[in-house]
N, C-alpha and C positions, 0 to 999 in steps of 0.2 A: 430523451436524449438521443440524438442520431447516432452515437456510437453503439447504442444497444439494438438498433434496428437490424443490424446485419449479423448479430451472433447467432451461430448455429451450435456452438459447443460452450457450454458454462460447467465449468468443473469447480466444486467447492469441497473442501475438507477443513473443518474447523474444530481443533482440539479446544478444550475449555482453557482459560487463562488461570493460573493459580494467582489470584490478585489479592491474596490476604494481606500482603505488604505493601500494596499500593494505596496512595491516597485516592480519595474521591476525585481530586482534581486530576491525577494521573488517569484514572479510569475514564474520565470525560474526555480528556485530550485524545486517548487511544481511541475511542469511539469516533471522535470528530474527524481524526486523521484517516481512519476507516472510510468514513462517509465522503470525506473530500476525494480520496484517491479513487473510490468508485464512481463519484460524480465526474471526475476528470476523464475517466475512461470513457463515460457516456458522451461527453461535451467534445473530447478531442481525439479519439481512437477511431478515426474515420475509416471505414472499410473493415473494422475487426470482425473476424469470424469466430474467434476463440478468446475466451476470458477464463483465467484460471486464479482462483482465489484459495489460498492455503494459510491455516494458522497451525503451527507446530510447536509443541513443547518438547524441547530437548534438554534433558537435565534442567539447569536453572536459566535457560534461554527459551524465550518465546520468539518465534519467527512469523511474521505476518508478512505474506507475500501477495501482490496483486500483479499479474502478468497478462498483457494483451498482446494482439498480433495485428493491431492497427496500423495507421500510417507512421506512428512514431514521432520523433522530434528531430530537428536538425541540431547538431552541435553547437552549443553557445547560445541557442534560442529557446532555452527551456525557462519557462515562467517560474518566478519564485513566488507563487502566491500563498494562499491561506493554508493549504495542505503541508508545503514546505516550511511555513512558519511554526505550524503545529508540531512537525516532526522535530524540528530544531529545538523547539521549548521541551518536547519529551525527552531527547538526548540529554539535555541540560538536567532535567528532573530525575531521570533513571539511569543515566550512565550507558544508555542505549545507543544504537546505531542505525542511521537512515541512509539508504542507497536507492538511487535512482538512476537508470542507465538505460541505453537502448538494448531492446531484446533481439536476439539474432534468430532469424534474417530480417524480422521487422517487429515493430511495436516496442513497448516499454515495460521494463522490469522495475517494480518498485518493492522494496523491503524495508520493514522496521524491525530490528531485533531489540527484544526488551529483555534485559537482565533482571531476573527476579532473585531477590536476595532472601 
């Protein structure tokens, strides 16, 4: 993927997910969402030099963030592809929350907050 060729910094910190109460389908969708988001960085984050991936458990919330400093996207021109579809399905299944926005000063900030019961 072209977006990975210019990366100089890759930071990752992933806490384990307490998935005891998640169905197999939720676990699959969470993995697919993660995969799609990373692939989107590789496909679309032109010129990215930094990729930060974090998964943090805070109480009963698990926050998965993927942040790059690539070219970003123009407002209103964000594709609603497979990753967005999976995120919306996860929201319905778990009561979670999906966020994608411009990263300042450039790039994309993507987060899925999963509420663990």
